[in-house]
N, CA and C atoms of all chains as a GROMACS GRO file, in nm:
protein
  609
    1UNK      N    1   2.911  -0.542   4.972
    1UNK     CA    2   2.792  -0.603   4.912
    1UNK      C    3   2.755  -0.534   4.781
    2UNK      N    4   2.750  -0.398   4.789
    2UNK     CA    5   2.715  -0.320   4.670
    2UNK      C    6   2.818  -0.344   4.561
    3UNK      N    7   2.946  -0.350   4.604
    3UNK     CA    8   3.053  -0.370   4.507
    3UNK      C    9   3.038  -0.507   4.439
    4UNK      N   10   3.001  -0.607   4.520
    4UNK     CA   11   2.986  -0.742   4.466
    4UNK      C   12   2.873  -0.747   4.363
    5UNK      N   13   2.763  -0.678   4.397
    5UNK     CA   14   2.649  -0.674   4.303
    5UNK      C   15   2.691  -0.605   4.174
    6UNK      N   16   2.768  -0.495   4.187
    6UNK     CA   17   2.812  -0.421   4.068
    6UNK      C   18   2.900  -0.509   3.980
    7UNK      N   19   2.990  -0.584   4.044
    7UNK     CA   20   3.080  -0.672   3.968
    7UNK      C   21   2.999  -0.780   3.897
    8UNK      N   22   2.900  -0.836   3.968
    8UNK     CA   23   2.816  -0.939   3.906
    8UNK      C   24   2.742  -0.882   3.785
    9UNK      N   25   2.690  -0.758   3.800
    9UNK     CA   26   2.618  -0.695   3.689
    9UNK      C   27   2.710  -0.675   3.569
   10UNK      N   28   2.834  -0.631   3.597
   10UNK     CA   29   2.930  -0.610   3.487
   10UNK      C   30   2.961  -0.742   3.417
   11UNK      N   31   2.980  -0.846   3.497
   11UNK     CA   32   3.009  -0.977   3.438
   11UNK      C   33   2.894  -1.026   3.352
   12UNK      N   34   2.772  -1.008   3.403
   12UNK     CA   35   2.654  -1.049   3.327
   12UNK      C   36   2.644  -0.971   3.196
   13UNK      N   37   2.670  -0.840   3.206
   13UNK     CA   38   2.664  -0.756   3.086
   13UNK      C   39   2.769  -0.801   2.984
   14UNK      N   40   2.888  -0.832   3.035
   14UNK     CA   41   2.996  -0.876   2.945
   14UNK      C   42   2.959  -1.007   2.876
   15UNK      N   43   2.903  -1.100   2.954
   15UNK     CA   44   2.863  -1.229   2.895
   15UNK      C   45   2.754  -1.208   2.792
   16UNK      N   46   2.657  -1.124   2.825
   16UNK     CA   47   2.547  -1.097   2.733
   16UNK      C   48   2.597  -1.037   2.604
   17UNK      N   49   2.694  -0.944   2.614
   17UNK     CA   50   2.750  -0.882   2.494
   17UNK      C   51   2.817  -0.984   2.406
   18UNK      N   52   2.890  -1.079   2.471
   18UNK     CA   53   2.956  -1.184   2.394
   18UNK      C   54   2.858  -1.268   2.317
   19UNK      N   55   2.749  -1.304   2.381
   19UNK     CA   56   2.646  -1.384   2.314
   19UNK      C   57   2.587  -1.305   2.198
   20UNK      N   58   2.557  -1.177   2.223
   20UNK     CA   59   2.496  -1.094   2.118
   20UNK      C   60   2.589  -1.082   1.998
   21UNK      N   61   2.718  -1.055   2.026
   21UNK     CA   62   2.814  -1.041   1.916
   21UNK      C   63   2.826  -1.171   1.838
   22UNK      N   64   2.835  -1.281   1.912
   22UNK     CA   65   2.852  -1.410   1.846
   22UNK      C   66   2.729  -1.442   1.760
   23UNK      N   67   2.611  -1.418   1.819
   23UNK     CA   68   2.488  -1.444   1.743
   23UNK      C   69   2.479  -1.354   1.619
   24UNK      N   70   2.526  -1.227   1.636
   24UNK     CA   71   2.520  -1.134   1.523
   24UNK      C   72   2.607  -1.186   1.408
   25UNK      N   73   2.726  -1.239   1.442
   25UNK     CA   74   2.814  -1.295   1.339
   25UNK      C   75   2.747  -1.414   1.271
   26UNK      N   76   2.689  -1.501   1.352
   26UNK     CA   77   2.625  -1.621   1.297
   26UNK      C   78   2.507  -1.583   1.207
   27UNK      N   79   2.427  -1.487   1.254
   27UNK     CA   80   2.312  -1.444   1.173
   27UNK      C   81   2.357  -1.383   1.041
   28UNK      N   82   2.464  -1.301   1.047
   28UNK     CA   83   2.515  -1.237   0.925
   28UNK      C   84   2.567  -1.342   0.828
   29UNK      N   85   2.637  -1.443   0.882
   29UNK     CA   86   2.691  -1.548   0.796
   29UNK      C   87   2.578  -1.626   0.730
   30UNK      N   88   2.475  -1.658   0.807
   30UNK     CA   89   2.363  -1.733   0.751
   30UNK      C   90   2.288  -1.653   0.646
   31UNK      N   91   2.275  -1.522   0.670
   31UNK     CA   92   2.209  -1.438   0.570
   31UNK      C   93   2.289  -1.438   0.441
   32UNK      N   94   2.421  -1.432   0.454
   32UNK     CA   95   2.506  -1.432   0.334
   32UNK      C   96   2.490  -1.563   0.257
   33UNK      N   97   2.477  -1.674   0.330
   33UNK     CA   98   2.457  -1.804   0.262
   33UNK      C   99   2.322  -1.804   0.190
   34UNK      N  100   2.220  -1.751   0.257
   34UNK     CA  101   2.086  -1.746   0.196
   34UNK      C  102   2.090  -1.665   0.066
   35UNK      N  103   2.159  -1.551   0.070
   35UNK     CA  104   2.169  -1.465  -0.049
   35UNK      C  105   2.247  -1.537  -0.158
   36UNK      N  106   2.355  -1.604  -0.117
   36UNK     CA  107   2.436  -1.678  -0.215
   36UNK      C  108   2.351  -1.787  -0.281
   37UNK      N  109   2.271  -1.857  -0.200
   37UNK     CA  110   2.188  -1.965  -0.255
   37UNK      C  111   2.088  -1.909  -0.355
   38UNK      N  112   2.027  -1.796  -0.321
   38UNK     CA  113   1.930  -1.735  -0.413
   38UNK      C  114   1.998  -1.689  -0.541
   39UNK      N  115   2.122  -1.638  -0.525
   39UNK     CA  116   2.193  -1.585  -0.641
   39UNK      C  117   2.230  -1.694  -0.740
   40UNK      N  118   2.267  -1.811  -0.687
   40UNK     CA  119   2.316  -1.915  -0.779
   40UNK      C  120   2.202  -2.000  -0.835
   41UNK      N  121   2.084  -1.993  -0.773
   41UNK     CA  122   1.980  -2.090  -0.810
   41UNK      C  123   1.944  -2.081  -0.959
   42UNK      N  124   1.931  -1.959  -1.012
   42UNK     CA  125   1.894  -1.945  -1.152
   42UNK      C  126   2.000  -2.003  -1.244
   43UNK      N  127   2.126  -1.966  -1.217
   43UNK     CA  128   2.236  -2.014  -1.300
   43UNK      C  129   2.250  -2.167  -1.288
   44UNK      N  130   2.229  -2.218  -1.168
   44UNK     CA  131   2.240  -2.363  -1.148
   44UNK      C  132   2.130  -2.437  -1.225
   45UNK      N  133   2.008  -2.387  -1.215
   45UNK     CA  134   1.897  -2.452  -1.286
   45UNK      C  135   1.923  -2.454  -1.437
   46UNK      N  136   1.977  -2.342  -1.486
   46UNK     CA  137   2.005  -2.334  -1.629
   46UNK      C  138   2.116  -2.433  -1.666
   47UNK      N  139   2.220  -2.437  -1.581
   47UNK     CA  140   2.332  -2.528  -1.609
   47UNK      C  141   2.285  -2.672  -1.607
   48UNK      N  142   2.198  -2.706  -1.514
   48UNK     CA  143   2.148  -2.843  -1.504
   48UNK      C  144   2.063  -2.876  -1.627
   49UNK      N  145   1.976  -2.782  -1.666
   49UNK     CA  146   1.891  -2.806  -1.783
   49UNK      C  147   1.977  -2.823  -1.909
   50UNK      N  148   2.079  -2.737  -1.923
   50UNK     CA  149   2.168  -2.748  -2.039
   50UNK      C  150   2.241  -2.882  -2.038
   51UNK      N  151   2.288  -2.920  -1.918
   51UNK     CA  152   2.362  -3.046  -1.908
   51UNK      C  153   2.273  -3.164  -1.945
   52UNK      N  154   2.148  -3.158  -1.901
   52UNK     CA  155   2.055  -3.268  -1.934
   52UNK      C  156   2.036  -3.279  -2.085
   53UNK      N  157   2.032  -3.162  -2.150
   53UNK     CA  158   2.005  -3.161  -2.294
   53UNK      C  159   2.128  -3.198  -2.377
   54UNK      N  160   2.244  -3.151  -2.331
   54UNK     CA  161   2.361  -3.161  -2.421
   54UNK      C  162   2.463  -3.267  -2.382
   55UNK      N  163   2.469  -3.304  -2.254
   55UNK     CA  164   2.574  -3.398  -2.213
   55UNK      C  165   2.545  -3.536  -2.273
   56UNK      N  166   2.647  -3.593  -2.336
   56UNK     CA  167   2.627  -3.724  -2.397
   56UNK      C  168   2.698  -3.834  -2.319
   57UNK      N  169   2.786  -3.794  -2.230
   57UNK     CA  170   2.855  -3.895  -2.149
   57UNK      C  171   2.842  -3.857  -2.001
   58UNK      N  172   2.864  -3.956  -1.917
   58UNK     CA  173   2.860  -3.931  -1.773
   58UNK      C  174   2.968  -3.830  -1.734
   59UNK      N  175   3.082  -3.838  -1.802
   59UNK     CA  176   3.193  -3.748  -1.771
   59UNK      C  177   3.154  -3.602  -1.798
   60UNK      N  178   3.086  -3.583  -1.912
   60UNK     CA  179   3.042  -3.446  -1.944
   60UNK      C  180   2.942  -3.395  -1.840
   61UNK      N  181   2.854  -3.486  -1.802
   61UNK     CA  182   2.754  -3.448  -1.702
   61UNK      C  183   2.821  -3.417  -1.569
   62UNK      N  184   2.917  -3.502  -1.535
   62UNK     CA  185   2.988  -3.481  -1.407
   62UNK      C  186   3.060  -3.346  -1.409
   63UNK      N  187   3.123  -3.316  -1.522
   63UNK     CA  188   3.195  -3.188  -1.533
   63UNK      C  189   3.099  -3.070  -1.518
   64UNK      N  190   2.977  -3.088  -1.569
   64UNK     CA  191   2.880  -2.978  -1.561
   64UNK      C  192   2.820  -2.963  -1.422
   65UNK      N  193   2.800  -3.075  -1.354
   65UNK     CA  194   2.728  -3.069  -1.226
   65UNK      C  195   2.818  -3.056  -1.103
   66UNK      N  196   2.940  -3.106  -1.114
   66UNK     CA  197   3.027  -3.108  -0.995
   66UNK      C  198   3.047  -2.970  -0.931
   67UNK      N  199   3.068  -2.865  -1.010
   67UNK     CA  200   3.087  -2.734  -0.944
   67UNK      C  201   2.966  -2.694  -0.858
   68UNK      N  202   2.847  -2.733  -0.901
   68UNK     CA  203   2.725  -2.697  -0.826
   68UNK      C  204   2.712  -2.784  -0.701
   69UNK      N  205   2.753  -2.909  -0.713
   69UNK     CA  206   2.751  -2.996  -0.594
   69UNK      C  207   2.853  -2.944  -0.492
   70UNK      N  208   2.969  -2.902  -0.543
   70UNK     CA  209   3.072  -2.848  -0.452
   70UNK      C  210   3.022  -2.721  -0.382
   71UNK      N  211   2.948  -2.639  -0.459
   71UNK     CA  212   2.893  -2.517  -0.397
   71UNK      C  213   2.794  -2.551  -0.286
   72UNK      N  214   2.711  -2.652  -0.311
   72UNK     CA  215   2.616  -2.696  -0.207
   72UNK      C  216   2.693  -2.740  -0.084
   73UNK      N  217   2.801  -2.814  -0.107
   73UNK     CA  218   2.884  -2.860   0.007
   73UNK      C  219   2.938  -2.742   0.086
   74UNK      N  220   2.983  -2.641   0.013
   74UNK     CA  221   3.040  -2.523   0.082
   74UNK      C  222   2.933  -2.451   0.164
   75UNK      N  223   2.814  -2.438   0.108
   75UNK     CA  224   2.706  -2.371   0.182
   75UNK      C  225   2.670  -2.453   0.305
   76UNK      N  226   2.666  -2.585   0.289
   76UNK     CA  227   2.632  -2.671   0.403
   76UNK      C  228   2.738  -2.660   0.512
   77UNK      N  229   2.865  -2.646   0.469
   77UNK     CA  230   2.971  -2.636   0.570
   77UNK      C  231   2.954  -2.511   0.656
   78UNK      N  232   2.923  -2.398   0.590
   78UNK     CA  233   2.902  -2.273   0.666
   78UNK      C  234   2.786  -2.292   0.764
   79UNK      N  235   2.675  -2.346   0.713
   79UNK     CA  236   2.557  -2.362   0.798
   79UNK      C  237   2.584  -2.460   0.913
   80UNK      N  238   2.659  -2.567   0.884
   80UNK     CA  239   2.687  -2.665   0.991
   80UNK      C  240   2.770  -2.603   1.103
   81UNK      N  241   2.868  -2.520   1.065
   81UNK     CA  242   2.950  -2.456   1.169
   81UNK      C  243   2.864  -2.359   1.251
   82UNK      N  244   2.778  -2.284   1.182
   82UNK     CA  245   2.695  -2.188   1.257
   82UNK      C  246   2.596  -2.263   1.347
   83UNK      N  247   2.541  -2.373   1.297
   83UNK     CA  248   2.447  -2.450   1.381
   83UNK      C  249   2.518  -2.505   1.504
   84UNK      N  250   2.642  -2.547   1.484
   84UNK     CA  251   2.720  -2.597   1.598
   84UNK      C  252   2.743  -2.485   1.700
   85UNK      N  253   2.772  -2.365   1.647
   85UNK     CA  254   2.796  -2.251   1.737
   85UNK      C  255   2.668  -2.212   1.813
   86UNK      N  256   2.553  -2.215   1.744
   86UNK     CA  257   2.426  -2.186   1.813
   86UNK      C  258   2.405  -2.287   1.927
   87UNK      N  259   2.434  -2.414   1.899
   87UNK     CA  260   2.414  -2.519   2.001
   87UNK      C  261   2.506  -2.495   2.120
   88UNK      N  262   2.630  -2.451   2.093
   88UNK     CA  263   2.724  -2.423   2.202
   88UNK      C  264   2.675  -2.306   2.286
   89UNK      N  265   2.621  -2.203   2.220
   89UNK     CA  266   2.566  -2.089   2.295
   89UNK      C  267   2.454  -2.136   2.386
   90UNK      N  268   2.366  -2.219   2.331
   90UNK     CA  269   2.254  -2.268   2.411
   90UNK      C  270   2.301  -2.351   2.530
   91UNK      N  271   2.416  -2.417   2.511
   91UNK     CA  272   2.470  -2.498   2.621
   91UNK      C  273   2.551  -2.412   2.719
   92UNK      N  274   2.555  -2.282   2.693
   92UNK     CA  275   2.625  -2.191   2.784
   92UNK      C  276   2.774  -2.180   2.755
   93UNK      N  277   2.819  -2.243   2.645
   93UNK     CA  278   2.963  -2.239   2.612
   93UNK      C  279   2.988  -2.130   2.507
   94UNK      N  280   2.974  -2.006   2.551
   94UNK     CA  281   2.983  -1.892   2.460
   94UNK      C  282   3.124  -1.879   2.404
   95UNK      N  283   3.224  -1.902   2.487
   95UNK     CA  284   3.362  -1.888   2.441
   95UNK      C  285   3.394  -1.992   2.334
   96UNK      N  286   3.344  -2.114   2.356
   96UNK     CA  287   3.366  -2.220   2.256
   96UNK      C  288   3.299  -2.182   2.124
   97UNK      N  289   3.180  -2.121   2.135
   97UNK     CA  290   3.109  -2.077   2.014
   97UNK      C  291   3.190  -1.968   1.944
   98UNK      N  292   3.242  -1.873   2.024
   98UNK     CA  293   3.321  -1.764   1.965
   98UNK      C  294   3.447  -1.818   1.897
   99UNK      N  295   3.501  -1.927   1.950
   99UNK     CA  296   3.620  -1.985   1.890
   99UNK      C  297   3.594  -2.043   1.751
  100UNK      N  298   3.466  -2.069   1.722
  100UNK     CA  299   3.431  -2.124   1.590
  100UNK      C  300   3.416  -2.013   1.485
  101UNK      N  301   3.410  -1.888   1.530
  101UNK     CA  302   3.380  -1.780   1.436
  101UNK      C  303   3.487  -1.762   1.327
  102UNK      N  304   3.616  -1.775   1.358
  102UNK     CA  305   3.713  -1.767   1.249
  102UNK      C  306   3.688  -1.873   1.143
  103UNK      N  307   3.640  -1.988   1.187
  103UNK     CA  308   3.609  -2.097   1.094
  103UNK      C  309   3.489  -2.057   1.006
  104UNK      N  310   3.389  -1.994   1.069
  104UNK     CA  311   3.272  -1.945   0.994
  104UNK      C  312   3.319  -1.846   0.888
  105UNK      N  313   3.407  -1.755   0.929
  105UNK     CA  314   3.458  -1.653   0.837
  105UNK      C  315   3.532  -1.718   0.720
  106UNK      N  316   3.620  -1.813   0.750
  106UNK     CA  317   3.698  -1.877   0.645
  106UNK      C  318   3.607  -1.952   0.548
  107UNK      N  319   3.509  -2.024   0.600
  107UNK     CA  320   3.417  -2.100   0.513
  107UNK      C  321   3.334  -2.006   0.427
  108UNK      N  322   3.293  -1.894   0.486
  108UNK     CA  323   3.210  -1.799   0.412
  108UNK      C  324   3.292  -1.733   0.301
  109UNK      N  325   3.415  -1.696   0.333
  109UNK     CA  326   3.500  -1.636   0.230
  109UNK      C  327   3.522  -1.734   0.114
  110UNK      N  328   3.547  -1.859   0.150
  110UNK     CA  329   3.569  -1.961   0.046
  110UNK      C  330   3.443  -1.980  -0.038
  111UNK      N  331   3.328  -1.975   0.028
  111UNK     CA  332   3.201  -1.992  -0.045
  111UNK      C  333   3.181  -1.880  -0.148
  112UNK      N  334   3.204  -1.756  -0.105
  112UNK     CA  335   3.178  -1.644  -0.197
  112UNK      C  336   3.276  -1.645  -0.314
  113UNK      N  337   3.399  -1.688  -0.286
  113UNK     CA  338   3.496  -1.703  -0.396
  113UNK      C  339   3.448  -1.811  -0.493
  114UNK      N  340   3.397  -1.920  -0.438
  114UNK     CA  341   3.349  -2.030  -0.522
  114UNK      C  342   3.227  -1.988  -0.604
  115UNK      N  343   3.142  -1.904  -0.546
  115UNK     CA  344   3.025  -1.855  -0.620
  115UNK      C  345   3.072  -1.776  -0.742
  116UNK      N  346   3.173  -1.691  -0.721
  116UNK     CA  347   3.226  -1.616  -0.835
  116UNK      C  348   3.295  -1.709  -0.933
  117UNK      N  349   3.346  -1.819  -0.880
  117UNK     CA  350   3.414  -1.917  -0.965
  117UNK      C  351   3.322  -1.983  -1.066
  118UNK      N  352   3.194  -1.991  -1.035
  118UNK     CA  353   3.100  -2.050  -1.132
  118UNK      C  354   3.036  -1.941  -1.220
  119UNK      N  355   3.090  -1.819  -1.209
  119UNK     CA  356   3.045  -1.712  -1.297
  119UNK      C  357   2.925  -1.635  -1.248
  120UNK      N  358   2.891  -1.651  -1.120
  120UNK     CA  359   2.778  -1.574  -1.064
  120UNK      C  360   2.835  -1.460  -0.981
  121UNK      N  361   2.785  -1.339  -1.007
  121UNK     CA  362   2.832  -1.224  -0.931
  121UNK      C  363   2.772  -1.230  -0.790
  122UNK      N  364   2.858  -1.215  -0.691
  122UNK     CA  365   2.811  -1.215  -0.552
  122UNK      C  366   2.744  -1.080  -0.524
  123UNK      N  367   2.617  -1.080  -0.481
  123UNK     CA  368   2.549  -0.953  -0.456
  123UNK      C  369   2.617  -0.873  -0.345
  124UNK      N  370   2.598  -0.743  -0.353
  124UNK     CA  371   2.658  -0.656  -0.252
  124UNK      C  372   2.610  -0.692  -0.111
  125UNK      N  373   2.483  -0.736  -0.101
  125UNK     CA  374   2.429  -0.767   0.032
  125UNK      C  375   2.504  -0.885   0.095
  126UNK      N  376   2.544  -0.982   0.012
  126UNK     CA  377   2.621  -1.095   0.066
  126UNK      C  378   2.761  -1.049   0.106
  127UNK      N  379   2.819  -0.961   0.023
  127UNK     CA  380   2.951  -0.906   0.057
  127UNK      C  381   2.943  -0.826   0.187
  128UNK      N  382   2.829  -0.755   0.204
  128UNK     CA  383   2.810  -0.676   0.326
  128UNK      C  384   2.803  -0.770   0.447
  129UNK      N  385   2.734  -0.883   0.431
  129UNK     CA  386   2.727  -0.982   0.540
  129UNK      C  387   2.864  -1.034   0.575
  130UNK      N  388   2.944  -1.060   0.471
  130UNK     CA  389   3.082  -1.106   0.495
  130UNK      C  390   3.161  -0.999   0.569
  131UNK      N  391   3.138  -0.873   0.531
  131UNK     CA  392   3.210  -0.763   0.597
  131UNK      C  393   3.173  -0.755   0.745
  132UNK      N  394   3.046  -0.778   0.777
  132UNK     CA  395   3.002  -0.777   0.918
  132UNK      C  396   3.074  -0.888   0.994
  133UNK      N  397   3.075  -1.007   0.935
  133UNK     CA  398   3.141  -1.120   1.000
  133UNK      C  399   3.289  -1.089   1.022
  134UNK      N  400   3.354  -1.039   0.915
  134UNK     CA  401   3.497  -1.012   0.922
  134UNK      C  402   3.528  -0.908   1.028
  135UNK      N  403   3.447  -0.802   1.028
  135UNK     CA  404   3.473  -0.692   1.120
  135UNK      C  405   3.456  -0.736   1.266
  136UNK      N  406   3.350  -0.813   1.293
  136UNK     CA  407   3.328  -0.856   1.431
  136UNK      C  408   3.432  -0.958   1.476
  137UNK      N  409   3.470  -1.046   1.385
  137UNK     CA  410   3.571  -1.145   1.420
  137UNK      C  411   3.707  -1.079   1.441
  138UNK      N  412   3.738  -0.982   1.352
  138UNK     CA  413   3.870  -0.918   1.359
  138UNK      C  414   3.885  -0.824   1.478
  139UNK      N  415   3.780  -0.749   1.506
  139UNK     CA  416   3.796  -0.642   1.605
  139UNK      C  417   3.730  -0.673   1.738
  140UNK      N  418   3.596  -0.686   1.739
  140UNK     CA  419   3.526  -0.694   1.867
  140UNK      C  420   3.554  -0.824   1.940
  141UNK      N  421   3.553  -0.935   1.867
  141UNK     CA  422   3.568  -1.064   1.935
  141UNK      C  423   3.714  -1.106   1.949
  142UNK      N  424   3.800  -1.039   1.870
  142UNK     CA  425   3.943  -1.064   1.879
  142UNK      C  426   3.979  -1.212   1.875
  143UNK      N  427   3.922  -1.281   1.778
  143UNK     CA  428   3.954  -1.423   1.763
  143UNK      C  429   4.080  -1.436   1.679
  144UNK      N  430   4.168  -1.527   1.713
  144UNK     CA  431   4.289  -1.544   1.631
  144UNK      C  432   4.252  -1.603   1.496
  145UNK      N  433   4.303  -1.545   1.389
  145UNK     CA  434   4.271  -1.596   1.256
  145UNK      C  435   4.380  -1.689   1.207
  146UNK      N  436  -0.035   0.099   5.457
  146UNK     CA  437   0.058   0.016   5.378
  146UNK      C  438  -0.012  -0.081   5.285
  147UNK      N  439  -0.147  -0.077   5.287
  147UNK     CA  440  -0.221  -0.170   5.200
  147UNK      C  441  -0.191  -0.140   5.054
  148UNK      N  442  -0.183  -0.011   5.021
  148UNK     CA  443  -0.160   0.026   4.882
  148UNK      C  444  -0.025  -0.027   4.831
  149UNK      N  445   0.074  -0.028   4.923
  149UNK     CA  446   0.207  -0.078   4.885
  149UNK      C  447   0.201  -0.229   4.858
  150UNK      N  448   0.127  -0.299   4.945
  150UNK     CA  449   0.113  -0.443   4.928
  150UNK      C  450   0.042  -0.475   4.794
  151UNK      N  451  -0.060  -0.395   4.765
  151UNK     CA  452  -0.135  -0.417   4.640
  151UNK      C  453  -0.049  -0.386   4.517
  152UNK      N  454   0.031  -0.280   4.534
  152UNK     CA  455   0.119  -0.243   4.423
  152UNK      C  456   0.219  -0.355   4.394
  153UNK      N  457   0.280  -0.406   4.502
  153UNK     CA  458   0.378  -0.515   4.487
  153UNK      C  459   0.311  -0.640   4.429
  154UNK      N  460   0.192  -0.671   4.479
  154UNK     CA  461   0.120  -0.788   4.429
  154UNK      C  462   0.090  -0.772   4.281
  155UNK      N  463   0.051  -0.651   4.242
  155UNK     CA  464   0.022  -0.624   4.102
  155UNK      C  465   0.145  -0.638   4.015
  156UNK      N  466   0.257  -0.589   4.066
  156UNK     CA  467   0.384  -0.600   3.991
  156UNK      C  468   0.422  -0.746   3.971
  157UNK      N  469   0.412  -0.824   4.078
  157UNK     CA  470   0.447  -0.966   4.070
  157UNK      C  471   0.355  -1.038   3.973
  158UNK      N  472   0.224  -1.005   3.983
  158UNK     CA  473   0.127  -1.070   3.893
  158UNK      C  474   0.159  -1.035   3.747
  159UNK      N  475   0.189  -0.909   3.723
  159UNK     CA  476   0.222  -0.865   3.587
  159UNK      C  477   0.347  -0.934   3.535
  160UNK      N  478   0.445  -0.949   3.624
  160UNK     CA  479   0.570  -1.015   3.584
  160UNK      C  480   0.544  -1.161   3.548
  161UNK      N  481   0.465  -1.228   3.631
  161UNK     CA  482   0.435  -1.370   3.606
  161UNK      C  483   0.359  -1.385   3.475
  162UNK      N  484   0.259  -1.300   3.453
  162UNK     CA  485   0.181  -1.307   3.329
  162UNK      C  486   0.270  -1.280   3.208
  163UNK      N  487   0.357  -1.180   3.225
  163UNK     CA  488   0.448  -1.144   3.115
  163UNK      C  489   0.540  -1.259   3.079
  164UNK      N  490   0.593  -1.325   3.181
  164UNK     CA  491   0.682  -1.437   3.156
  164UNK      C  492   0.608  -1.553   3.091
  165UNK      N  493   0.482  -1.572   3.133
  165UNK     CA  494   0.403  -1.682   3.077
  165UNK      C  495   0.374  -1.659   2.930
  166UNK      N  496   0.343  -1.533   2.895
  166UNK     CA  497   0.300  -1.505   2.758
  166UNK      C  498   0.416  -1.485   2.663
  167UNK      N  499   0.537  -1.462   2.714
  167UNK     CA  500   0.651  -1.431   2.627
  167UNK      C  501   0.696  -1.556   2.551
  168UNK      N  502   0.697  -1.551   2.417
  168UNK     CA  503   0.744  -1.669   2.345
  168UNK      C  504   0.894  -1.689   2.368
  169UNK      N  505   0.933  -1.813   2.390
  169UNK     CA  506   1.074  -1.841   2.417
  169UNK      C  507   1.144  -1.876   2.286
  170UNK      N  508   1.176  -1.772   2.212
  170UNK     CA  509   1.240  -1.797   2.082
  170UNK      C  510   1.383  -1.743   2.078
  171UNK      N  511   1.431  -1.695   2.192
  171UNK     CA  512   1.563  -1.630   2.190
  171UNK      C  513   1.676  -1.731   2.170
  172UNK      N  514   1.658  -1.852   2.221
  172UNK     CA  515   1.768  -1.947   2.211
  172UNK      C  516   1.748  -2.042   2.094
  173UNK      N  517   1.854  -2.115   2.063
  173UNK     CA  518   1.847  -2.211   1.955
  173UNK      C  519   1.872  -2.145   1.822
  174UNK      N  520   1.902  -2.227   1.721
  174UNK     CA  521   1.927  -2.169   1.590
  174UNK      C  522   1.796  -2.116   1.532
  175UNK      N  523   1.803  -2.004   1.458
  175UNK     CA  524   1.681  -1.956   1.394
  175UNK      C  525   1.626  -2.065   1.302
  176UNK      N  526   1.494  -2.076   1.299
  176UNK     CA  527   1.434  -2.184   1.220
  176UNK      C  528   1.470  -2.172   1.072
  177UNK      N  529   1.486  -2.047   1.025
  177UNK     CA  530   1.516  -2.032   0.882
  177UNK      C  531   1.653  -2.092   0.846
  178UNK      N  532   1.743  -2.102   0.945
  178UNK     CA  533   1.875  -2.162   0.917
  178UNK      C  534   1.860  -2.312   0.895
  179UNK      N  535   1.782  -2.377   0.981
  179UNK     CA  536   1.764  -2.522   0.963
  179UNK      C  537   1.684  -2.549   0.835
  180UNK      N  538   1.587  -2.461   0.807
  180UNK     CA  539   1.511  -2.478   0.682
  180UNK      C  540   1.602  -2.463   0.559
  181UNK      N  541   1.690  -2.361   0.566
  181UNK     CA  542   1.782  -2.336   0.455
  181UNK      C  543   1.876  -2.456   0.437
  182UNK      N  544   1.923  -2.512   0.549
  182UNK     CA  545   2.012  -2.626   0.541
  182UNK      C  546   1.942  -2.745   0.476
  183UNK      N  547   1.818  -2.768   0.517
  183UNK     CA  548   1.740  -2.879   0.458
  183UNK      C  549   1.722  -2.859   0.308
  184UNK      N  550   1.695  -2.734   0.270
  184UNK     CA  551   1.670  -2.705   0.128
  184UNK      C  552   1.798  -2.727   0.046
  185UNK      N  553   1.911  -2.679   0.098
  185UNK     CA  554   2.037  -2.694   0.023
  185UNK      C  555   2.076  -2.842   0.016
  186UNK      N  556   2.055  -2.913   0.126
  186UNK     CA  557   2.086  -3.057   0.126
  186UNK      C  558   1.999  -3.130   0.024
  187UNK      N  559   1.872  -3.089   0.012
  187UNK     CA  560   1.782  -3.152  -0.085
  187UNK      C  561   1.827  -3.120  -0.227
  188UNK      N  562   1.868  -2.995  -0.250
  188UNK     CA  563   1.919  -2.956  -0.383
  188UNK      C  564   2.041  -3.042  -0.420
  189UNK      N  565   2.128  -3.061  -0.321
  189UNK     CA  566   2.250  -3.139  -0.346
  189UNK      C  567   2.214  -3.284  -0.378
  190UNK      N  568   2.122  -3.340  -0.302
  190UNK     CA  569   2.080  -3.479  -0.327
  190UNK      C  570   2.023  -3.493  -0.467
  191UNK      N  571   1.948  -3.391  -0.510
  191UNK     CA  572   1.887  -3.395  -0.643
  191UNK      C  573   1.995  -3.395  -0.752
  192UNK      N  574   2.098  -3.311  -0.732
  192UNK     CA  575   2.208  -3.307  -0.829
  192UNK      C  576   2.281  -3.441  -0.833
  193UNK      N  577   2.304  -3.499  -0.715
  193UNK     CA  578   2.373  -3.628  -0.709
  193UNK      C  579   2.288  -3.739  -0.770
  194UNK      N  580   2.157  -3.729  -0.749
  194UNK     CA  581   2.068  -3.830  -0.807
  194UNK      C  582   2.076  -3.822  -0.960
  195UNK      N  583   2.074  -3.699  -1.010
  195UNK     CA  584   2.082  -3.679  -1.154
  195UNK      C  585   2.213  -3.736  -1.209
  196UNK      N  586   2.318  -3.713  -1.135
  196UNK     CA  587   2.450  -3.762  -1.177
  196UNK      C  588   2.452  -3.915  -1.176
  197UNK      N  589   2.385  -3.972  -1.080
  197UNK     CA  590   2.388  -4.118  -1.066
  197UNK      C  591   2.296  -4.189  -1.162
  198UNK      N  592   2.191  -4.123  -1.210
  198UNK     CA  593   2.092  -4.194  -1.291
  198UNK      C  594   2.098  -4.158  -1.439
  199UNK      N  595   2.172  -4.052  -1.470
  199UNK     CA  596   2.170  -4.003  -1.609
  199UNK      C  597   2.216  -4.111  -1.709
  200UNK      N  598   2.318  -4.186  -1.671
  200UNK     CA  599   2.368  -4.284  -1.768
  200UNK      C  600   2.267  -4.395  -1.793
  201UNK      N  601   2.173  -4.414  -1.697
  201UNK     CA  602   2.069  -4.514  -1.717
  201UNK      C  603   1.963  -4.456  -1.812
  202UNK      N  604   1.937  -4.326  -1.796
  202UNK     CA  605   1.835  -4.263  -1.880
  202UNK      C  606   1.872  -4.269  -2.029
  203UNK      N  607   1.999  -4.250  -2.056
  203UNK     CA  608   2.038  -4.241  -2.198
  203UNK      C  609   2.060  -4.377  -2.259
   0.00000   0.00000   0.00000
C-alpha cells in the first residue's frame, strides 16, 4: 500500500514537472515575441510613414510593407502554436503539448532571424528567451528536433 | 478528544475557505498572450488595409 502511494506520488510529481517545463517554454517563447513586437514597432511605424509619403506605385508600397506583414505573420505563428499547446495542457494532453515545443522553437528562431532581416537588432532579452526555449527543448524535455 | 475534533474541523474549514478564495488562474493561456495576439493581428490588418486602399488614395 505504502509502495503504491509512493509510486503514485512520483508519477504525479513527474507529470507536474512536465507541465511546468512545458509552460515555462511557452511563457519564454511568448515573452520573446512580445519583446520582438516592441522592438520592431518603432522601425515599422517609420517605414510605414515613409512608404505613405514616398511610394508612388502600389508595387513600391507593397515592397515597403510586405516585410512587416510577413513579420506579423511570423509572430502570429509562434503565438498560435503556443496557444494550441496551452489548450492541450488544459485538456490534460501534456505529452501532445510537449511535442509542439520543437515547432515553437523553430518558429521563434525564424522570427528572430526575420526581425534582424528588416534591420532591427534583436534585444538580448529576446535572445535570452530563445535560449531558455532551446535549452529546455534540447535537454530537459528531450524533444526530437 | 474534543480538541482533536475541533482541530480537524478547523483545518477542514480553513481548507474549504482557502479553496473558495483562491483565484483559478493557473490553467489556460495567460491573458497577455491572447491580448498580444489580438494586437499583432490588428497591426497586420492595418498594414493590409493600407496596402489595399493606397492606390485609391492617390
